[in-house]
Backbone as JSON Lines, residues from 0, in Angstrom:
{"i":0,"aa":"M","n":[-13.24,26.55,-267.83],"ca":[-14.67,26.46,-268.09],"c":[-14.98,25.18,-268.85]}
{"i":1,"aa":"L","n":[-16.15,24.7,-268.61],"ca":[-16.64,23.53,-269.33],"c":[-17.3,23.98,-270.63]}
{"i":2,"aa":"P","n":[-17.67,23.04,-271.48],"ca":[-18.39,23.42,-272.7],"c":[-19.6,24.29,-272.37]}
{"i":3,"aa":"F","n":[-19.94,25.16,-273.29],"ca":[-21.08,26.06,-273.18],"c":[-20.86,27.15,-272.14]}
{"i":4,"aa":"D","n":[-19.63,27.31,-271.67],"ca":[-19.3,28.37,-270.72],"c":[-20.12,28.35,-269.44]}
{"i":5,"aa":"K","n":[-20.5,27.18,-268.98],"ca":[-21.23,27.06,-267.72],"c":[-20.23,27.0,-266.58]}
{"i":6,"aa":"I","n":[-20.61,27.55,-265.45],"ca":[-19.77,27.58,-264.26],"c":[-20.16,26.41,-263.36]}
{"i":7,"aa":"V","n":[-19.17,25.72,-262.83],"ca":[-19.44,24.63,-261.9],"c":[-19.64,25.23,-260.51]}
{"i":8,"aa":"I","n":[-20.77,24.86,-259.89],"ca":[-21.04,25.25,-258.5],"c":[-21.26,23.99,-257.69]}
{"i":9,"aa":"G","n":[-21.16,24.14,-256.37],"ca":[-21.41,23.02,-255.48],"c":[-22.88,22.9,-255.14]}
{"i":10,"aa":"R","n":[-23.21,21.87,-254.38],"ca":[-24.61,21.67,-254.0],"c":[-25.09,22.73,-253.01]}
{"i":11,"aa":"R","n":[-24.14,23.44,-252.44],"ca":[-24.43,24.59,-251.58],"c":[-23.45,25.69,-251.93]}
{"i":12,"aa":"E","n":[-23.94,26.92,-251.96],"ca":[-23.09,28.07,-252.26],"c":[-23.57,29.26,-251.43]}
{"i":13,"aa":"L","n":[-22.75,30.28,-251.35],"ca":[-23.15,31.53,-250.72],"c":[-23.72,32.45,-251.79]}
{"i":14,"aa":"A","n":[-24.75,33.19,-251.42],"ca":[-25.4,34.11,-252.35],"c":[-25.45,35.51,-251.75]}
{"i":15,"aa":"W","n":[-25.34,36.49,-252.62],"ca":[-25.5,37.89,-252.25],"c":[-26.74,38.39,-252.95]}
{"i":16,"aa":"L","n":[-27.59,39.12,-252.24],"ca":[-28.83,39.65,-252.81],"c":[-28.9,41.16,-252.51]}
{"i":17,"aa":"P","n":[-28.18,41.96,-253.3],"ca":[-28.07,43.39,-252.99],"c":[-29.41,44.13,-252.96]}
{"i":18,"aa":"D","n":[-30.36,43.75,-253.81],"ca":[-31.66,44.43,-253.83],"c":[-32.43,44.21,-252.53]}
{"i":19,"aa":"F","n":[-32.12,43.12,-251.83],"ca":[-32.79,42.78,-250.59],"c":[-31.93,43.12,-249.36]}
{"i":20,"aa":"G","n":[-30.74,43.68,-249.59],"ca":[-29.85,44.04,-248.49],"c":[-29.25,42.83,-247.78]}
{"i":21,"aa":"L","n":[-29.07,41.72,-248.5],"ca":[-28.57,40.49,-247.89],"c":[-27.22,40.09,-248.48]}
{"i":22,"aa":"A","n":[-26.32,39.63,-247.6],"ca":[-24.99,39.19,-248.05],"c":[-24.65,37.85,-247.41]}
{"i":23,"aa":"Q","n":[-23.94,37.05,-248.16],"ca":[-23.43,35.75,-247.69],"c":[-24.52,34.87,-247.08]}
{"i":24,"aa":"V","n":[-25.58,34.68,-247.84],"ca":[-26.68,33.84,-247.39],"c":[-26.47,32.43,-247.94]}
{"i":25,"aa":"K","n":[-26.61,31.44,-247.09],"ca":[-26.45,30.05,-247.52],"c":[-27.58,29.66,-248.46]}
{"i":26,"aa":"A","n":[-27.19,29.1,-249.6],"ca":[-28.16,28.66,-250.61],"c":[-27.93,27.2,-250.93]}
{"i":27,"aa":"K","n":[-29.02,26.48,-251.08],"ca":[-28.96,25.06,-251.42],"c":[-29.53,24.87,-252.82]}
{"i":28,"aa":"V","n":[-28.82,24.11,-253.65],"ca":[-29.3,23.82,-254.99],"c":[-30.44,22.81,-254.89]}
{"i":29,"aa":"D","n":[-31.55,23.11,-255.56],"ca":[-32.71,22.23,-255.56],"c":[-33.17,22.05,-257.0]}
{"i":30,"aa":"S","n":[-32.57,21.09,-257.68],"ca":[-32.88,20.89,-259.1],"c":[-34.29,20.34,-259.3]}
{"i":31,"aa":"G","n":[-34.96,19.96,-258.24],"ca":[-36.35,19.52,-258.34],"c":[-37.34,20.67,-258.36]}
{"i":32,"aa":"A","n":[-36.88,21.85,-257.97],"ca":[-37.74,23.04,-257.95],"c":[-37.54,23.83,-259.24]}
{"i":33,"aa":"Y","n":[-38.61,24.38,-259.77],"ca":[-38.49,25.19,-260.98],"c":[-38.0,26.59,-260.62]}
{"i":34,"aa":"T","n":[-38.68,27.25,-259.69],"ca":[-38.27,28.6,-259.28],"c":[-37.46,28.54,-258.0]}
{"i":35,"aa":"S","n":[-36.76,29.6,-257.73],"ca":[-36.0,29.71,-256.49],"c":[-36.91,30.28,-255.41]}
{"i":36,"aa":"S","n":[-36.57,29.99,-254.17],"ca":[-37.36,30.52,-253.07],"c":[-36.43,31.07,-251.99]}
{"i":37,"aa":"I","n":[-36.99,31.97,-251.2],"ca":[-36.23,32.59,-250.11],"c":[-37.12,32.65,-248.87]}
{"i":38,"aa":"H","n":[-36.5,32.39,-247.74],"ca":[-37.22,32.39,-246.46],"c":[-37.53,33.82,-246.03]}
{"i":39,"aa":"V","n":[-38.76,34.01,-245.57],"ca":[-39.17,35.29,-245.0],"c":[-39.76,35.04,-243.62]}
{"i":40,"aa":"S","n":[-39.55,35.98,-242.71],"ca":[-40.16,35.85,-241.4],"c":[-41.48,36.62,-241.34]}
{"i":41,"aa":"S","n":[-41.67,37.54,-242.31],"ca":[-42.91,38.3,-242.38],"c":[-43.16,38.66,-243.84]}
{"i":42,"aa":"C","n":[-44.43,38.54,-244.23],"ca":[-44.8,38.83,-245.62],"c":[-46.3,39.09,-245.65]}
{"i":43,"aa":"Y","n":[-46.7,40.32,-245.96],"ca":[-48.13,40.61,-245.98],"c":[-48.43,41.8,-246.89]}
{"i":44,"aa":"L","n":[-49.66,41.82,-247.37],"ca":[-50.14,42.94,-248.19],"c":[-50.62,44.06,-247.29]}
{"i":45,"aa":"D","n":[-50.23,45.26,-247.64],"ca":[-50.71,46.46,-246.96],"c":[-51.21,47.38,-248.07]}
{"i":46,"aa":"G","n":[-52.49,47.3,-248.34],"ca":[-53.04,48.02,-249.49],"c":[-52.5,47.39,-250.77]}
{"i":47,"aa":"A","n":[-51.84,48.21,-251.6],"ca":[-51.31,47.73,-252.88],"c":[-49.83,47.37,-252.8]}
{"i":48,"aa":"V","n":[-49.25,47.4,-251.6],"ca":[-47.83,47.07,-251.48],"c":[-47.63,45.8,-250.66]}
{"i":49,"aa":"L","n":[-46.55,45.11,-250.99],"ca":[-46.18,43.91,-250.27],"c":[-45.05,44.27,-249.32]}
{"i":50,"aa":"K","n":[-45.21,43.96,-248.04],"ca":[-44.19,44.25,-247.04],"c":[-43.55,42.93,-246.61]}
{"i":51,"aa":"V","n":[-42.22,42.9,-246.65],"ca":[-41.48,41.66,-246.44],"c":[-40.29,41.88,-245.52]}
{"i":52,"aa":"I","n":[-40.07,40.93,-244.6],"ca":[-38.83,40.87,-243.84],"c":[-38.18,39.54,-244.19]}
{"i":53,"aa":"F","n":[-36.99,39.62,-244.79],"ca":[-36.28,38.42,-245.23],"c":[-35.55,37.75,-244.07]}
{"i":54,"aa":"L","n":[-35.48,36.44,-244.12],"ca":[-34.79,35.6,-243.14],"c":[-35.42,35.75,-241.76]}
{"i":55,"aa":"D","n":[-34.71,35.29,-240.73],"ca":[-35.13,35.49,-239.35],"c":[-33.88,35.56,-238.49]}
{"i":56,"aa":"D","n":[-34.07,35.78,-237.2],"ca":[-32.92,36.05,-236.32],"c":[-31.99,34.86,-236.13]}
{"i":57,"aa":"K","n":[-32.3,33.72,-236.69],"ca":[-31.41,32.56,-236.61],"c":[-30.36,32.56,-237.72]}
{"i":58,"aa":"H","n":[-30.49,33.46,-238.69],"ca":[-29.56,33.53,-239.81],"c":[-28.62,34.72,-239.66]}
{"i":59,"aa":"A","n":[-27.35,34.5,-239.93],"ca":[-26.33,35.54,-239.76],"c":[-26.6,36.78,-240.61]}
{"i":60,"aa":"A","n":[-27.23,36.64,-241.77],"ca":[-27.47,37.77,-242.67],"c":[-28.75,38.54,-242.34]}
{"i":61,"aa":"Y","n":[-29.48,38.13,-241.31],"ca":[-30.75,38.76,-240.94],"c":[-30.54,40.21,-240.54]}
{"i":62,"aa":"T","n":[-31.38,41.11,-241.09],"ca":[-31.27,42.54,-240.77],"c":[-32.51,43.09,-240.08]}
{"i":63,"aa":"A","n":[-33.63,42.38,-240.12],"ca":[-34.92,42.83,-239.57],"c":[-35.5,44.0,-240.35]}
{"i":64,"aa":"K","n":[-34.88,44.38,-241.45],"ca":[-35.35,45.51,-242.25],"c":[-36.57,45.09,-243.07]}
{"i":65,"aa":"E","n":[-37.62,45.91,-243.0],"ca":[-38.81,45.65,-243.8],"c":[-38.62,46.24,-245.19]}
{"i":66,"aa":"M","n":[-38.83,45.41,-246.2],"ca":[-38.72,45.83,-247.59],"c":[-40.13,46.01,-248.15]}
{"i":67,"aa":"I","n":[-40.27,46.97,-249.06],"ca":[-41.56,47.26,-249.67],"c":[-41.47,46.93,-251.16]}
{"i":68,"aa":"F","n":[-42.44,46.18,-251.67],"ca":[-42.5,45.84,-253.09],"c":[-43.81,46.33,-253.67]}
{"i":69,"aa":"T","n":[-43.71,47.06,-254.77],"ca":[-44.92,47.47,-255.49],"c":[-45.14,46.57,-256.7]}
{"i":70,"aa":"K","n":[-44.08,45.87,-257.12],"ca":[-44.18,44.91,-258.22],"c":[-44.0,43.51,-257.66]}
{"i":71,"aa":"F","n":[-45.03,42.7,-257.77],"ca":[-45.0,41.32,-257.28],"c":[-46.15,40.59,-257.95]}
{"i":72,"aa":"R","n":[-46.16,39.28,-257.8],"ca":[-47.28,38.48,-258.3],"c":[-47.55,37.36,-257.31]}
{"i":73,"aa":"T","n":[-48.7,36.73,-257.46],"ca":[-49.03,35.56,-256.65],"c":[-49.25,34.38,-257.59]}
{"i":74,"aa":"K","n":[-48.96,33.21,-257.07],"ca":[-49.13,31.98,-257.86],"c":[-49.28,30.82,-256.9]}
{"i":75,"aa":"K","n":[-50.06,29.83,-257.31],"ca":[-50.18,28.61,-256.5],"c":[-48.99,27.72,-256.79]}
{"i":76,"aa":"V","n":[-48.39,27.21,-255.72],"ca":[-47.18,26.39,-255.81],"c":[-47.37,25.16,-254.94]}
{"i":77,"aa":"K","n":[-46.89,24.02,-255.42],"ca":[-46.92,22.81,-254.61],"c":[-45.63,22.76,-253.8]}
{"i":78,"aa":"S","n":[-45.74,22.72,-252.48],"ca":[-44.57,22.7,-251.61],"c":[-43.9,21.33,-251.63]}
{"i":79,"aa":"S","n":[-42.74,21.25,-251.01],"ca":[-42.02,19.97,-250.95],"c":[-42.8,18.91,-250.18]}
{"i":80,"aa":"T","n":[-43.75,19.34,-249.36],"ca":[-44.58,18.39,-248.61],"c":[-45.84,18.01,-249.38]}
{"i":81,"aa":"G","n":[-46.0,18.57,-250.59],"ca":[-47.15,18.24,-251.42],"c":[-48.35,19.14,-251.24]}
{"i":82,"aa":"Q","n":[-48.27,20.11,-250.33],"ca":[-49.38,21.02,-250.11],"c":[-49.35,22.14,-251.14]}
{"i":83,"aa":"V","n":[-50.53,22.52,-251.63],"ca":[-50.64,23.64,-252.55],"c":[-50.78,24.92,-251.72]}
{"i":84,"aa":"Q","n":[-49.9,25.88,-252.01],"ca":[-49.9,27.15,-251.28],"c":[-49.92,28.29,-252.29]}
{"i":85,"aa":"E","n":[-50.58,29.37,-251.94],"ca":[-50.49,30.57,-252.76],"c":[-49.32,31.38,-252.22]}
{"i":86,"aa":"R","n":[-48.37,31.7,-253.1],"ca":[-47.17,32.42,-252.68],"c":[-47.0,33.71,-253.46]}
{"i":87,"aa":"F","n":[-46.31,34.64,-252.81],"ca":[-45.9,35.87,-253.47],"c":[-44.58,35.61,-254.17]}
{"i":88,"aa":"F","n":[-44.37,36.28,-255.32],"ca":[-43.13,36.21,-256.07],"c":[-42.62,37.63,-256.31]}
{"i":89,"aa":"V","n":[-41.32,37.83,-256.1],"ca":[-40.68,39.12,-256.37],"c":[-39.4,38.89,-257.17]}
{"i":90,"aa":"F","n":[-38.98,39.93,-257.88],"ca":[-37.72,39.87,-258.62],"c":[-36.64,40.59,-257.84]}
{"i":91,"aa":"G","n":[-35.42,40.07,-257.94],"ca":[-34.27,40.71,-257.32],"c":[-32.99,40.2,-257.95]}
{"i":92,"aa":"T","n":[-31.92,40.95,-257.72],"ca":[-30.61,40.57,-258.21],"c":[-29.98,39.58,-257.25]}
{"i":93,"aa":"I","n":[-29.38,38.54,-257.81],"ca":[-28.64,37.57,-257.01],"c":[-27.25,37.44,-257.6]}
{"i":94,"aa":"E","n":[-26.27,37.25,-256.74],"ca":[-24.91,36.99,-257.19],"c":[-24.45,35.66,-256.61]}
{"i":95,"aa":"I","n":[-24.05,34.77,-257.51],"ca":[-23.52,33.46,-257.14],"c":[-22.32,33.2,-258.04]}
{"i":96,"aa":"A","n":[-21.24,32.73,-257.46],"ca":[-20.06,32.35,-258.24],"c":[-19.57,33.49,-259.11]}
{"i":97,"aa":"G","n":[-19.68,34.72,-258.63],"ca":[-19.21,35.88,-259.38],"c":[-20.14,36.32,-260.49]}
{"i":98,"aa":"E","n":[-21.27,35.65,-260.67],"ca":[-22.24,36.0,-261.71],"c":[-23.42,36.73,-261.06]}
{"i":99,"aa":"K","n":[-23.79,37.89,-261.63],"ca":[-24.92,38.68,-261.14],"c":[-26.02,38.67,-262.18]}
{"i":100,"aa":"F","n":[-27.25,38.44,-261.73],"ca":[-28.38,38.47,-262.65],"c":[-29.67,38.63,-261.87]}
{"i":101,"aa":"K","n":[-30.72,39.08,-262.57],"ca":[-32.05,39.22,-261.97],"c":[-32.75,37.88,-262.05]}
{"i":102,"aa":"T","n":[-33.48,37.55,-261.02],"ca":[-34.29,36.33,-261.05],"c":[-35.51,36.53,-260.15]}
{"i":103,"aa":"E","n":[-36.43,35.6,-260.26],"ca":[-37.65,35.65,-259.47],"c":[-37.55,34.69,-258.29]}
{"i":104,"aa":"F","n":[-38.04,35.13,-257.15],"ca":[-38.05,34.31,-255.94],"c":[-39.46,34.16,-255.43]}
{"i":105,"aa":"S","n":[-39.81,32.94,-255.03],"ca":[-41.06,32.78,-254.29],"c":[-40.71,33.05,-252.82]}
{"i":106,"aa":"L","n":[-41.63,33.66,-252.11],"ca":[-41.43,33.99,-250.71],"c":[-42.15,32.96,-249.86]}
{"i":107,"aa":"T","n":[-41.42,32.36,-248.94],"ca":[-42.01,31.31,-248.12],"c":[-41.4,31.31,-246.73]}
{"i":108,"aa":"M","n":[-42.16,30.84,-245.78],"ca":[-41.65,30.71,-244.42],"c":[-41.04,29.33,-244.27]}
{"i":109,"aa":"R","n":[-39.72,29.28,-244.17],"ca":[-38.96,28.02,-244.1],"c":[-38.31,27.89,-242.72]}
{"i":110,"aa":"Q","n":[-39.07,28.12,-241.66],"ca":[-38.52,28.04,-240.32],"c":[-37.85,26.69,-240.1]}
{"i":111,"aa":"G","n":[-36.74,26.73,-239.4],"ca":[-36.06,25.5,-239.06],"c":[-35.2,24.94,-240.17]}
{"i":112,"aa":"M","n":[-35.24,25.56,-241.35],"ca":[-34.42,25.08,-242.46],"c":[-33.03,25.71,-242.37]}
{"i":113,"aa":"R","n":[-32.02,24.93,-242.6],"ca":[-30.64,25.4,-242.53],"c":[-30.29,26.37,-243.66]}
{"i":114,"aa":"Y","n":[-30.95,26.19,-244.8],"ca":[-30.62,26.97,-245.99],"c":[-31.8,27.84,-246.37]}
{"i":115,"aa":"P","n":[-31.71,29.14,-246.13],"ca":[-32.85,30.02,-246.36],"c":[-33.15,30.3,-247.83]}
{"i":116,"aa":"I","n":[-32.23,29.91,-248.72],"ca":[-32.47,30.08,-250.15],"c":[-32.38,28.73,-250.83]}
{"i":117,"aa":"L","n":[-33.36,28.44,-251.67],"ca":[-33.3,27.28,-252.55],"c":[-33.15,27.81,-253.97]}
{"i":118,"aa":"L","n":[-32.17,27.27,-254.69],"ca":[-31.93,27.68,-256.08],"c":[-32.56,26.66,-257.01]}
{"i":119,"aa":"G","n":[-33.55,27.09,-257.76],"ca":[-34.27,26.2,-258.67],"c":[-33.69,26.18,-260.07]}
{"i":120,"aa":"R","n":[-34.32,25.42,-260.94],"ca":[-33.81,25.21,-262.3],"c":[-33.78,26.48,-263.13]}
{"i":121,"aa":"K","n":[-34.68,27.43,-262.88],"ca":[-34.67,28.68,-263.65],"c":[-33.34,29.41,-263.48]}
{"i":122,"aa":"V","n":[-32.75,29.36,-262.3],"ca":[-31.45,29.98,-262.05],"c":[-30.32,29.13,-262.62]}
{"i":123,"aa":"L","n":[-30.42,27.84,-262.46],"ca":[-29.33,26.94,-262.85],"c":[-29.21,26.8,-264.36]}
{"i":124,"aa":"N","n":[-30.34,26.73,-265.05],"ca":[-30.38,26.44,-266.48],"c":[-29.56,27.44,-267.29]}
{"i":125,"aa":"K","n":[-28.68,26.94,-268.11],"ca":[-27.83,27.69,-269.03],"c":[-26.77,28.54,-268.33]}
{"i":126,"aa":"R","n":[-26.65,28.43,-267.0],"ca":[-25.63,29.19,-266.27],"c":[-24.64,28.3,-265.54]}
{"i":127,"aa":"F","n":[-25.17,27.27,-264.87],"ca":[-24.36,26.5,-263.94],"c":[-24.49,25.0,-264.18]}
{"i":128,"aa":"I","n":[-23.42,24.31,-263.82],"ca":[-23.43,22.85,-263.7],"c":[-23.15,22.57,-262.23]}
{"i":129,"aa":"V","n":[-23.89,21.64,-261.64],"ca":[-23.76,21.37,-260.21],"c":[-22.91,20.12,-259.99]}
{"i":130,"aa":"D","n":[-21.85,20.29,-259.2],"ca":[-21.04,19.15,-258.75],"c":[-21.52,18.84,-257.34]}
{"i":131,"aa":"T","n":[-22.31,17.79,-257.2],"ca":[-22.92,17.47,-255.91],"c":[-21.92,16.99,-254.87]}
{"i":132,"aa":"S","n":[-20.69,16.73,-255.27],"ca":[-19.67,16.32,-254.29],"c":[-19.0,17.53,-253.64]}
{"i":133,"aa":"K","n":[-19.33,18.73,-254.08],"ca":[-18.67,19.95,-253.59],"c":[-19.65,20.87,-252.88]}
{"i":134,"aa":"K","n":[-19.1,21.72,-251.99],"ca":[-19.88,22.75,-251.3],"c":[-19.05,24.02,-251.26]}
{"i":135,"aa":"Y","n":[-19.72,25.15,-251.41],"ca":[-19.11,26.48,-251.26],"c":[-17.83,26.66,-252.08]}
{"i":136,"aa":"I","n":[-17.88,26.24,-253.33],"ca":[-16.73,26.39,-254.22],"c":[-16.4,27.86,-254.43]}
{"i":137,"aa":"H","n":[-17.44,28.7,-254.49],"ca":[-17.26,30.11,-254.85],"c":[-17.52,31.05,-253.67]}
{"i":138,"aa":"A","n":[-17.24,30.61,-252.48],"ca":[-17.53,31.41,-251.29],"c":[-16.78,32.74,-251.28]}
{"i":139,"aa":"S","n":[-15.66,32.82,-251.98],"ca":[-14.86,34.06,-251.95],"c":[-14.85,34.8,-253.29]}
{"i":140,"aa":"T","n":[-15.81,34.52,-254.17],"ca":[-15.79,35.18,-255.49],"c":[-16.78,36.34,-255.59]}
{"i":141,"aa":"H","n":[-17.17,36.9,-254.48],"ca":[-18.11,38.02,-254.49],"c":[-17.47,39.24,-255.11]}
{"i":142,"aa":"Q","n":[-18.21,39.87,-256.03],"ca":[-17.75,41.11,-256.65],"c":[-18.23,42.28,-255.81]}
{"i":143,"aa":"T","n":[-17.37,43.23,-255.57],"ca":[-17.81,44.41,-254.83],"c":[-18.45,45.37,-255.82]}
{"i":144,"aa":"A","n":[-19.49,46.05,-255.36],"ca":[-20.24,46.96,-256.23],"c":[-19.34,48.07,-256.66]}
């Protein structure tokens, strides 16, 4: 371990999201983003609940399962293209590099993107150091429940 007990991760890692029923999802580190985001193929309000389908059929971890959230928030976010969008945010457990913790994800449609999860500074801060010369350092460190 390095000073401050931070774990070194690569610029890309695999993530497990048990609350969302997702395993081995490709994640890209995005130190320019504050919050993390995850690709959804469907996301809409139905009364007081948010209905979400994570990923799409182009991703190996896609399940087509609709998830229901009663706890969520909305916030305006500036996208990587500079457009302001109102997005839904939900909390869920993520596991990266053998570390499990709750974090918030913005839900966005990232069609055509190779990496359905972007890991922002809120996840990285005080947990990880990124070695941009490496990829998938912790691909096999998943803890079984």
